[in-house]
N, CA, C and O atoms as CSV, one atom per row, in Angstrom:
chain,resi,resn,atom,element,x,y,z
A,1,MET,N,N,40.291,1.105,55.185
A,1,MET,CA,C,39.920,0.397,53.974
A,1,MET,C,C,39.087,-0.828,54.351
A,1,MET,O,O,39.422,-1.561,55.281
A,2,ARG,N,N,37.988,-1.035,53.608
A,2,ARG,CA,C,37.097,-2.147,53.905
A,2,ARG,C,C,37.600,-3.411,53.233
A,2,ARG,O,O,38.193,-3.366,52.155
A,3,SER,N,N,37.357,-4.525,53.877
A,3,SER,CA,C,37.777,-5.798,53.287
A,3,SER,C,C,36.691,-6.309,52.347
A,3,SER,O,O,35.525,-5.943,52.496
A,4,PRO,N,N,37.060,-7.154,51.374
A,4,PRO,CA,C,36.065,-7.711,50.437
A,4,PRO,C,C,35.000,-8.535,51.154
A,4,PRO,O,O,33.859,-8.593,50.698
A,5,LEU,N,N,35.355,-9.171,52.268
A,5,LEU,CA,C,34.392,-9.972,53.011
A,5,LEU,C,C,33.283,-9.091,53.585
A,5,LEU,O,O,32.122,-9.498,53.612
A,6,THR,N,N,33.623,-7.915,54.031
A,6,THR,CA,C,32.630,-6.990,54.566
A,6,THR,C,C,31.695,-6.503,53.462
A,6,THR,O,O,30.494,-6.348,53.687
A,7,ASP,N,N,32.241,-6.262,52.268
A,7,ASP,CA,C,31.409,-5.828,51.142
A,7,ASP,C,C,30.402,-6.910,50.761
A,7,ASP,O,O,29.228,-6.615,50.535
A,8,TYR,N,N,30.863,-8.178,50.688
A,8,TYR,CA,C,29.968,-9.273,50.327
A,8,TYR,C,C,28.906,-9.501,51.393
A,8,TYR,O,O,27.750,-9.766,51.063
A,9,SER,N,N,29.271,-9.404,52.644
A,9,SER,CA,C,28.289,-9.638,53.701
A,9,SER,C,C,27.239,-8.521,53.726
A,9,SER,O,O,26.069,-8.787,54.003
A,10,SER,N,N,27.637,-7.290,53.443
A,10,SER,CA,C,26.649,-6.210,53.419
A,10,SER,C,C,25.717,-6.356,52.215
A,10,SER,O,O,24.530,-6.046,52.320
A,11,GLN,N,N,26.231,-6.820,51.080
A,11,GLN,CA,C,25.385,-7.058,49.915
A,11,GLN,C,C,24.427,-8.213,50.172
A,11,GLN,O,O,23.254,-8.144,49.806
A,12,ALA,N,N,24.923,-9.271,50.800
A,12,ALA,CA,C,24.066,-10.418,51.124
A,12,ALA,C,C,22.975,-10.009,52.107
A,12,ALA,O,O,21.835,-10.458,51.990
A,13,LEU,N,N,23.311,-9.173,53.060
A,13,LEU,CA,C,22.327,-8.695,54.019
A,13,LEU,C,C,21.268,-7.835,53.314
A,13,LEU,O,O,20.081,-7.940,53.625
A,14,ALA,N,N,21.681,-7.003,52.388
A,14,ALA,CA,C,20.732,-6.165,51.644
A,14,ALA,C,C,19.778,-7.032,50.821
A,14,ALA,O,O,18.580,-6.753,50.782
A,15,VAL,N,N,20.282,-8.075,50.164
A,15,VAL,CA,C,19.433,-8.985,49.387
A,15,VAL,C,C,18.460,-9.704,50.313
A,15,VAL,O,O,17.288,-9.855,49.969
A,16,ALA,N,N,18.920,-10.150,51.477
A,16,ALA,CA,C,18.052,-10.836,52.438
A,16,ALA,C,C,16.942,-9.906,52.927
A,16,ALA,O,O,15.803,-10.343,53.086
A,17,VAL,N,N,17.250,-8.654,53.163
A,17,VAL,CA,C,16.238,-7.693,53.612
A,17,VAL,C,C,15.191,-7.468,52.526
A,17,VAL,O,O,13.996,-7.425,52.816
A,18,VAL,N,N,15.632,-7.323,51.276
A,18,VAL,CA,C,14.694,-7.122,50.170
A,18,VAL,C,C,13.784,-8.342,50.013
A,18,VAL,O,O,12.576,-8.187,49.834
A,19,LEU,N,N,14.346,-9.551,50.077
A,19,LEU,CA,C,13.533,-10.757,49.965
A,19,LEU,C,C,12.551,-10.870,51.130
A,19,LEU,O,O,11.408,-11.286,50.937
A,20,ALA,N,N,12.980,-10.509,52.319
A,20,ALA,CA,C,12.081,-10.534,53.474
A,20,ALA,C,C,10.937,-9.537,53.298
A,20,ALA,O,O,9.792,-9.843,53.631
A,21,LEU,N,N,11.236,-8.360,52.782
A,21,LEU,CA,C,10.182,-7.372,52.534
A,21,LEU,C,C,9.198,-7.847,51.470
A,21,LEU,O,O,7.992,-7.643,51.607
A,22,LEU,N,N,9.701,-8.478,50.413
A,22,LEU,CA,C,8.818,-9.030,49.376
A,22,LEU,C,C,7.940,-10.149,49.942
A,22,LEU,O,O,6.749,-10.223,49.641
A,23,GLY,N,N,8.529,-11.010,50.755
A,23,GLY,CA,C,7.755,-12.079,51.388
A,23,GLY,C,C,6.679,-11.530,52.306
A,23,GLY,O,O,5.555,-12.031,52.316
A,24,ALA,N,N,7.012,-10.507,53.074
A,24,ALA,CA,C,6.034,-9.887,53.972
A,24,ALA,C,C,4.910,-9.225,53.177
A,24,ALA,O,O,3.745,-9.303,53.566
A,25,ALA,N,N,5.254,-8.573,52.065
A,25,ALA,CA,C,4.232,-7.941,51.229
A,25,ALA,C,C,3.308,-8.992,50.622
A,25,ALA,O,O,2.095,-8.788,50.572
A,26,LEU,N,N,3.858,-10.109,50.161
A,26,LEU,CA,C,3.036,-11.181,49.601
A,26,LEU,C,C,2.125,-11.776,50.671
A,26,LEU,O,O,0.948,-12.030,50.416
A,27,TRP,N,N,2.664,-11.998,51.859
A,27,TRP,CA,C,1.858,-12.532,52.964
A,27,TRP,C,C,0.697,-11.585,53.269
A,27,TRP,O,O,-0.438,-12.031,53.437
A,28,TRP,N,N,0.973,-10.283,53.343
A,28,TRP,CA,C,-0.061,-9.303,53.639
A,28,TRP,C,C,-1.130,-9.265,52.539
A,28,TRP,O,O,-2.326,-9.217,52.827
A,29,LEU,N,N,-0.683,-9.288,51.271
A,29,LEU,CA,C,-1.623,-9.257,50.156
A,29,LEU,C,C,-2.490,-10.514,50.122
A,29,LEU,O,O,-3.681,-10.436,49.821
A,30,ARG,N,N,-1.907,-11.665,50.426
A,30,ARG,CA,C,-2.695,-12.903,50.458
A,30,ARG,C,C,-3.711,-12.881,51.584
A,30,ARG,O,O,-4.826,-13.374,51.408
A,31,ARG,N,N,-3.365,-12.330,52.723
A,31,ARG,CA,C,-4.317,-12.239,53.844
A,31,ARG,C,C,-5.473,-11.324,53.509
A,31,ARG,O,O,-6.598,-11.556,53.953
A,32,ARG,N,N,-5.214,-10.290,52.732
A,32,ARG,CA,C,-6.266,-9.356,52.336
A,32,ARG,C,C,-7.091,-9.892,51.160
A,32,ARG,O,O,-8.138,-9.333,50.835
A,33,GLY,N,N,-6.623,-10.971,50.522
A,33,GLY,CA,C,-7.340,-11.548,49.387
A,33,GLY,C,C,-7.001,-10.907,48.063
A,33,GLY,O,O,-7.701,-11.137,47.077
A,34,TRP,N,N,-5.953,-10.114,48.008
A,34,TRP,CA,C,-5.577,-9.427,46.780
A,34,TRP,C,C,-4.573,-10.198,45.942
A,34,TRP,O,O,-4.344,-9.841,44.786
A,35,ALA,N,N,-3.972,-11.238,46.484
A,35,ALA,CA,C,-3.010,-12.052,45.744
A,35,ALA,C,C,-3.306,-13.512,46.027
A,35,ALA,O,O,-3.532,-13.901,47.173
A,36,VAL,N,N,-3.302,-14.317,44.972
A,36,VAL,CA,C,-3.577,-15.738,45.116
A,36,VAL,C,C,-2.461,-16.500,44.417
A,36,VAL,O,O,-2.146,-16.230,43.258
A,37,LEU,N,N,-1.876,-17.436,45.114
A,37,LEU,CA,C,-0.903,-18.324,44.499
A,37,LEU,C,C,-1.659,-19.537,44.010
A,37,LEU,O,O,-2.216,-20.282,44.816
A,38,ALA,N,N,-1.693,-19.753,42.692
A,38,ALA,CA,C,-2.475,-20.839,42.121
A,38,ALA,C,C,-1.575,-21.904,41.505
A,38,ALA,O,O,-1.919,-22.470,40.467
A,39,VAL,N,N,-0.448,-22.185,42.110
A,39,VAL,CA,C,0.464,-23.184,41.587
A,39,VAL,C,C,-0.075,-24.553,41.948
A,39,VAL,O,O,-0.089,-24.932,43.119
A,40,GLY,N,N,-0.520,-25.295,40.947
A,40,GLY,CA,C,-1.025,-26.641,41.173
A,40,GLY,C,C,-2.385,-26.698,41.839
A,40,GLY,O,O,-2.830,-27.777,42.231
A,41,VAL,N,N,-3.054,-25.572,41.976
A,41,VAL,CA,C,-4.362,-25.542,42.621
A,41,VAL,C,C,-5.414,-25.278,41.552
A,41,VAL,O,O,-5.322,-24.298,40.814
A,42,ARG,N,N,-6.404,-26.144,41.470
A,42,ARG,CA,C,-7.502,-25.945,40.527
A,42,ARG,C,C,-8.716,-25.473,41.287
A,42,ARG,O,O,-8.966,-25.929,42.403
A,43,PRO,N,N,-9.467,-24.575,40.708
A,43,PRO,CA,C,-10.668,-24.114,41.384
A,43,PRO,C,C,-11.686,-25.239,41.534
A,43,PRO,O,O,-11.690,-26.197,40.762
A,44,ALA,N,N,-12.536,-25.110,42.526
A,44,ALA,CA,C,-13.553,-26.121,42.756
A,44,ALA,C,C,-14.515,-26.144,41.572
A,44,ALA,O,O,-14.900,-25.099,41.048
A,45,GLY,N,N,-14.887,-27.318,41.172
A,45,GLY,CA,C,-15.809,-27.448,40.043
A,45,GLY,C,C,-15.085,-27.370,38.715
A,45,GLY,O,O,-13.855,-27.347,38.661
A,46,ARG,N,N,-15.853,-27.328,37.660
A,46,ARG,CA,C,-15.286,-27.297,36.319
A,46,ARG,C,C,-14.971,-25.866,35.907
A,46,ARG,O,O,-15.721,-24.941,36.217
A,47,ARG,N,N,-13.869,-25.696,35.214
A,47,ARG,CA,C,-13.477,-24.366,34.755
A,47,ARG,C,C,-14.376,-23.924,33.623
A,47,ARG,O,O,-14.856,-24.750,32.846
A,48,LYS,N,N,-14.608,-22.628,33.522
A,48,LYS,CA,C,-15.461,-22.087,32.470
A,48,LYS,C,C,-14.682,-21.825,31.185
A,48,LYS,O,O,-15.253,-21.860,30.095
A,49,LEU,N,N,-13.382,-21.564,31.307
A,49,LEU,CA,C,-12.539,-21.306,30.153
A,49,LEU,C,C,-11.379,-22.289,30.197
A,49,LEU,O,O,-10.659,-22.365,31.192
A,50,GLU,N,N,-11.199,-23.046,29.107
A,50,GLU,CA,C,-10.179,-24.089,29.105
A,50,GLU,C,C,-9.530,-24.173,27.734
A,50,GLU,O,O,-10.226,-24.226,26.720
A,51,LEU,N,N,-8.209,-24.185,27.693
A,51,LEU,CA,C,-7.470,-24.363,26.452
A,51,LEU,C,C,-7.331,-25.859,26.213
A,51,LEU,O,O,-6.684,-26.554,26.997
A,52,LEU,N,N,-7.928,-26.358,25.145
A,52,LEU,CA,C,-7.870,-27.778,24.851
A,52,LEU,C,C,-6.620,-28.139,24.071
A,52,LEU,O,O,-5.974,-29.149,24.349
A,53,GLU,N,N,-6.280,-27.306,23.091
A,53,GLU,CA,C,-5.116,-27.606,22.263
A,53,GLU,C,C,-4.640,-26.337,21.575
A,53,GLU,O,O,-5.420,-25.413,21.344
A,54,ARG,N,N,-3.336,-26.301,21.248
A,54,ARG,CA,C,-2.742,-25.157,20.553
A,54,ARG,C,C,-1.852,-25.679,19.441
A,54,ARG,O,O,-1.066,-26.604,19.645
A,55,LEU,N,N,-1.979,-25.084,18.268
A,55,LEU,CA,C,-1.166,-25.461,17.122
A,55,LEU,C,C,-0.441,-24.224,16.621
A,55,LEU,O,O,-1.080,-23.264,16.190
A,56,VAL,N,N,0.889,-24.234,16.671
A,56,VAL,CA,C,1.691,-23.112,16.204
A,56,VAL,C,C,1.912,-23.277,14.712
A,56,VAL,O,O,2.469,-24.281,14.268
A,57,LEU,N,N,1.477,-22.293,13.940
A,57,LEU,CA,C,1.633,-22.341,12.483
A,57,LEU,C,C,2.972,-21.753,12.057
A,57,LEU,O,O,3.646,-22.313,11.192
A,58,ASP,N,N,3.360,-20.648,12.644
A,58,ASP,CA,C,4.681,-20.046,12.491
A,58,ASP,C,C,4.906,-19.188,13.731
A,58,ASP,O,O,4.013,-19.115,14.576
A,59,PRO,N,N,6.048,-18.542,13.878
A,59,PRO,CA,C,6.317,-17.828,15.134
A,59,PRO,C,C,5.277,-16.775,15.513
A,59,PRO,O,O,5.192,-16.404,16.684
A,60,GLN,N,N,4.490,-16.288,14.568
A,60,GLN,CA,C,3.539,-15.230,14.887
A,60,GLN,C,C,2.080,-15.636,14.709
A,60,GLN,O,O,1.188,-14.839,14.997
A,61,HIS,N,N,1.817,-16.845,14.246
A,61,HIS,CA,C,0.445,-17.275,13.997
A,61,HIS,C,C,0.194,-18.620,14.670
A,61,HIS,O,O,1.046,-19.509,14.658
A,62,SER,N,N,-0.996,-18.749,15.257
A,62,SER,CA,C,-1.341,-20.008,15.911
A,62,SER,C,C,-2.848,-20.202,15.918
A,62,SER,O,O,-3.620,-19.255,15.767
A,63,LEU,N,N,-3.245,-21.462,16.099
A,63,LEU,CA,C,-4.644,-21.831,16.246
A,63,LEU,C,C,-4.846,-22.377,17.651
A,63,LEU,O,O,-4.003,-23.111,18.167
A,64,HIS,N,N,-5.959,-22.019,18.263
A,64,HIS,CA,C,-6.270,-22.458,19.619
A,64,HIS,C,C,-7.656,-23.092,19.621
A,64,HIS,O,O,-8.604,-22.538,19.065
A,65,LEU,N,N,-7.760,-24.250,20.247
A,65,LEU,CA,C,-9.046,-24.887,20.467
A,65,LEU,C,C,-9.413,-24.619,21.916
A,65,LEU,O,O,-8.751,-25.103,22.834
A,66,VAL,N,N,-10.487,-23.833,22.117
A,66,VAL,CA,C,-10.828,-23.315,23.444
A,66,VAL,C,C,-12.255,-23.721,23.792
A,66,VAL,O,O,-13.155,-23.632,22.956
A,67,ARG,N,N,-12.457,-24.167,25.026
A,67,ARG,CA,C,-13.808,-24.440,25.506
A,67,ARG,C,C,-14.245,-23.279,26.380
A,67,ARG,O,O,-13.560,-22.930,27.341
A,68,VAL,N,N,-15.366,-22.686,26.057
A,68,VAL,CA,C,-15.949,-21.598,26.843
A,68,VAL,C,C,-17.310,-22.100,27.298
A,68,VAL,O,O,-18.236,-22.223,26.496
A,69,GLY,N,N,-17.427,-22.390,28.588
A,69,GLY,CA,C,-18.658,-22.991,29.087
A,69,GLY,C,C,-18.826,-24.356,28.452
A,69,GLY,O,O,-17.975,-25.224,28.643
A,70,GLY,N,N,-19.896,-24.574,27.702
A,70,GLY,CA,C,-20.115,-25.840,27.026
A,70,GLY,C,C,-19.814,-25.771,25.547
A,70,GLY,O,O,-20.036,-26.751,24.836
A,71,GLU,N,N,-19.317,-24.654,25.059
A,71,GLU,CA,C,-19.070,-24.452,23.637
A,71,GLU,C,C,-17.577,-24.529,23.340
A,71,GLU,O,O,-16.762,-24.029,24.115
A,72,VAL,N,N,-17.214,-25.160,22.210
A,72,VAL,CA,C,-15.813,-25.277,21.798
A,72,VAL,C,C,-15.598,-24.383,20.585
A,72,VAL,O,O,-16.343,-24.457,19.607
A,73,LEU,N,N,-14.564,-23.528,20.655
A,73,LEU,CA,C,-14.281,-22.559,19.597
A,73,LEU,C,C,-12.885,-22.789,19.030
A,73,LEU,O,O,-11.957,-23.134,19.761
A,74,LEU,N,N,-12.746,-22.594,17.722
A,74,LEU,CA,C,-11.442,-22.577,17.074
A,74,LEU,C,C,-11.075,-21.118,16.870
A,74,LEU,O,O,-11.768,-20.396,16.154
A,75,VAL,N,N,-9.978,-20.675,17.501
A,75,VAL,CA,C,-9.569,-19.275,17.488
A,75,VAL,C,C,-8.224,-19.150,16.771
A,75,VAL,O,O,-7.279,-19.872,17.089
A,76,ALA,N,N,-8.140,-18.240,15.810
A,76,ALA,CA,C,-6.894,-17.963,15.091
A,76,ALA,C,C,-6.282,-16.689,15.668
A,76,ALA,O,O,-6.968,-15.681,15.833
A,77,CYS,N,N,-4.979,-16.745,15.973
A,77,CYS,CA,C,-4.286,-15.584,16.547
A,77,CYS,C,C,-3.116,-15.182,15.661
A,77,CYS,O,O,-2.352,-16.021,15.183
A,78,SER,N,N,-2.998,-13.868,15.457
A,78,SER,CA,C,-1.893,-13.280,14.713
A,78,SER,C,C,-1.442,-12.044,15.476
A,78,SER,O,O,-2.094,-11.666,16.449
A,79,PRO,N,N,-0.353,-11.401,15.071
A,79,PRO,CA,C,0.074,-10.192,15.776
A,79,PRO,C,C,-0.980,-9.077,15.724
A,79,PRO,O,O,-1.044,-8.255,16.639
A,80,ALA,N,N,-1.799,-9.035,14.679
A,80,ALA,CA,C,-2.788,-7.978,14.541
A,80,ALA,C,C,-4.019,-8.217,15.414
A,80,ALA,O,O,-4.557,-7.275,15.995
A,81,SER,N,N,-4.474,-9.487,15.511
A,81,SER,CA,C,-5.696,-9.747,16.264
A,81,SER,C,C,-5.905,-11.238,16.457
A,81,SER,O,O,-5.128,-12.065,15.980
A,82,CYS,N,N,-6.973,-11.555,17.166
A,82,CYS,CA,C,-7.446,-12.926,17.324
A,82,CYS,C,C,-8.910,-12.942,16.933
A,82,CYS,O,O,-9.635,-11.976,17.169
A,83,GLY,N,N,-9.342,-14.041,16.334
A,83,GLY,CA,C,-10.735,-14.121,15.927
A,83,GLY,C,C,-11.222,-15.553,15.918
A,83,GLY,O,O,-10.450,-16.493,15.731
A,84,VAL,N,N,-12.524,-15.700,16.124
A,84,VAL,CA,C,-13.142,-17.026,16.095
A,84,VAL,C,C,-13.273,-17.458,14.648
A,84,VAL,O,O,-13.883,-16.762,13.837
A,85,VAL,N,N,-12.700,-18.609,14.326
A,85,VAL,CA,C,-12.768,-19.139,12.971
A,85,VAL,C,C,-14.009,-20.006,12.823
A,85,VAL,O,O,-14.718,-19.938,11.818
A,86,GLU,N,N,-14.260,-20.827,13.847
A,86,GLU,CA,C,-15.368,-21.767,13.744
A,86,GLU,C,C,-15.827,-22.188,15.135
A,86,GLU,O,O,-15.031,-22.277,16.069
A,87,ARG,N,N,-17.109,-22.440,15.249
A,87,ARG,CA,C,-17.651,-23.064,16.445
A,87,ARG,C,C,-17.671,-24.556,16.176
A,87,ARG,O,O,-18.293,-25.007,15.214
A,88,VAL,N,N,-16.996,-25.324,17.016
A,88,VAL,CA,C,-16.861,-26.755,16.801
A,88,VAL,C,C,-18.020,-27.465,17.478
A,88,VAL,O,O,-18.274,-27.275,18.667
A,89,VAL,N,N,-18.719,-28.284,16.707
A,89,VAL,CA,C,-19.834,-29.058,17.252
A,89,VAL,C,C,-19.268,-30.340,17.836
A,89,VAL,O,O,-18.561,-31.087,17.159
A,90,THR,N,N,-19.586,-30.586,19.099
A,90,THR,CA,C,-19.090,-31.795,19.765
A,90,THR,C,C,-20.264,-32.669,20.152
A,90,THR,O,O,-21.404,-32.211,20.240
A,91,GLN,N,N,-19.962,-33.933,20.381
A,91,GLN,CA,C,-20.977,-34.859,20.871
A,91,GLN,C,C,-21.131,-34.649,22.368
A,91,GLN,O,O,-20.526,-33.737,22.932
A,92,GLU,N,N,-21.929,-35.479,23.012
A,92,GLU,CA,C,-22.178,-35.337,24.441
A,92,GLU,C,C,-20.916,-35.552,25.270
A,92,GLU,O,O,-20.769,-34.956,26.336
A,93,ARG,N,N,-20.006,-36.395,24.793
A,93,ARG,CA,C,-18.804,-36.672,25.585
A,93,ARG,C,C,-17.849,-35.497,25.530
A,93,ARG,O,O,-17.915,-34.666,24.624
A,94,GLU,N,N,-16.963,-35.438,26.506
A,94,GLU,CA,C,-15.993,-34.352,26.608
A,94,GLU,C,C,-14.941,-34.488,25.517
A,94,GLU,O,O,-14.545,-35.604,25.183
A,95,VAL,N,N,-14.485,-33.384,24.959
A,95,VAL,CA,C,-13.355,-33.364,24.030
A,95,VAL,C,C,-12.148,-32.936,24.840
A,95,VAL,O,O,-12.129,-31.843,25.405
A,96,GLY,N,N,-11.138,-33.797,24.898
A,96,GLY,CA,C,-9.952,-33.494,25.684
A,96,GLY,C,C,-8.723,-33.440,24.814
A,96,GLY,O,O,-8.770,-33.798,23.637
A,97,VAL,N,N,-7.620,-32.992,25.389
A,97,VAL,CA,C,-6.359,-32.899,24.668
A,97,VAL,C,C,-5.906,-34.306,24.311
A,97,VAL,O,O,-5.871,-35.189,25.167
A,98,GLY,N,N,-5.564,-34.510,23.056
A,98,GLY,CA,C,-5.033,-35.780,22.609
A,98,GLY,C,C,-6.091,-36.776,22.203
A,98,GLY,O,O,-5.742,-37.859,21.733
A,99,GLU,N,N,-7.371,-36.469,22.359
A,99,GLU,CA,C,-8.425,-37.395,21.961
A,99,GLU,C,C,-8.704,-37.228,20.473
A,99,GLU,O,O,-8.628,-36.123,19.936
A,100,ARG,N,N,-9.026,-38.329,19.821
A,100,ARG,CA,C,-9.404,-38.280,18.404
A,100,ARG,C,C,-10.903,-38.452,18.293
A,100,ARG,O,O,-11.540,-39.128,19.101
A,101,ARG,N,N,-11.441,-37.824,17.275
A,101,ARG,CA,C,-12.882,-37.924,17.054
A,101,ARG,C,C,-13.175,-38.833,15.926
A,101,ARG,O,O,-14.340,-39.044,15.590
């Protein structure tokens, strides 16, 4: 009869092996350039697509203020679809989150 300590140690060893295999797979994929960890890393230069602000209207509907290149768009999203509501005209200065016009 096996003791409970042996059962726990074999389960812990199995979890450690699975985590090691996942880590090795991630390392291999990153070396090949197929996986990128972007936690806290911003690409060089200015981003082409940027979410400026989001307003939740109800659990299934929201408005998004999005910058695409140099253009700012107001996008409405629902469960059925998303669509551009308006192209927002901005002045020369940047429009950022929390700024008032």
